[in-house]
C-alpha positions as CSV (number, residue, x, y, z in Angstrom):
1,X,0.0,0.0,0.0
2,X,1.4,3.4,-1.0
3,X,1.3,6.2,1.5
4,X,0.2,9.7,0.5
5,X,2.9,12.5,0.6
6,X,0.2,14.8,2.0
7,X,-1.3,14.1,5.4
8,X,-5.1,13.8,5.4
9,X,-6.9,15.8,8.1
10,X,-10.1,14.6,9.6
11,X,-11.3,17.9,11.0
12,X,-12.1,21.2,9.4
13,X,-11.0,24.7,10.2
14,X,-13.7,25.0,12.9
15,X,-12.5,21.9,14.7
16,X,-9.0,23.1,14.5
17,X,-10.0,26.4,16.0
18,X,-11.9,24.7,18.7
19,X,-9.0,22.5,19.7
20,X,-6.5,25.4,19.6
21,X,-8.8,27.5,21.8
22,X,-9.2,24.6,24.2
23,X,-5.4,24.1,24.3
24,X,-4.6,27.7,24.8
25,X,-7.3,28.0,27.5
26,X,-6.0,25.0,29.3
27,X,-2.5,26.3,29.2
28,X,-3.7,29.6,30.7
29,X,-5.5,27.8,33.5
30,X,-2.4,25.7,34.2
31,X,-0.1,28.8,34.3
32,X,-2.6,30.7,36.5
33,X,-3.0,27.8,38.9
34,X,0.8,27.4,39.0
35,X,1.2,31.0,40.0
36,X,-1.4,30.7,42.7
37,X,0.1,27.5,44.1
38,X,3.6,29.0,44.2
39,X,2.5,32.4,45.5
40,X,0.5,30.8,48.4
41,X,3.5,28.5,49.2
42,X,1.5,25.2,48.8
43,X,3.3,21.9,49.2
44,X,4.9,20.6,46.0
45,X,2.6,17.6,46.0
46,X,-0.3,19.9,45.3
47,X,1.4,20.9,42.0
48,X,0.6,17.5,40.6
49,X,-2.9,18.9,39.9
50,X,-1.3,20.9,37.1
51,X,-1.0,17.7,35.1
52,X,-4.7,17.8,34.2
53,X,-4.8,21.2,32.5
54,X,-1.3,20.7,31.0
55,X,-2.5,17.4,29.5
56,X,-5.5,19.2,28.0
57,X,-3.3,21.9,26.7
58,X,-0.9,19.6,25.0
59,X,-3.7,17.4,23.6
60,X,-5.6,20.4,22.2
61,X,-2.7,22.2,20.7
62,X,-1.2,19.0,19.1
63,X,-4.5,18.0,17.7
64,X,-5.0,21.5,16.2
65,X,-1.5,21.4,14.7
66,X,-1.9,17.9,13.3
67,X,-5.5,18.5,12.1
68,X,-6.7,15.3,13.8
């Protein structure tokens, strides 16, 4: 089977925009939460909660870039 030189996207521009917005919003939440946790001198273990919005940010931005 021959592979195409051009990747095939399965979402349109609206879907890309939605995923990019989700990714950027999640990244903003993660940064804001990190600032709050550091400013209030919370234990480092509490910073593990940042994994959730950072995961959402990475997923959204990579899906928008890859058009998947």
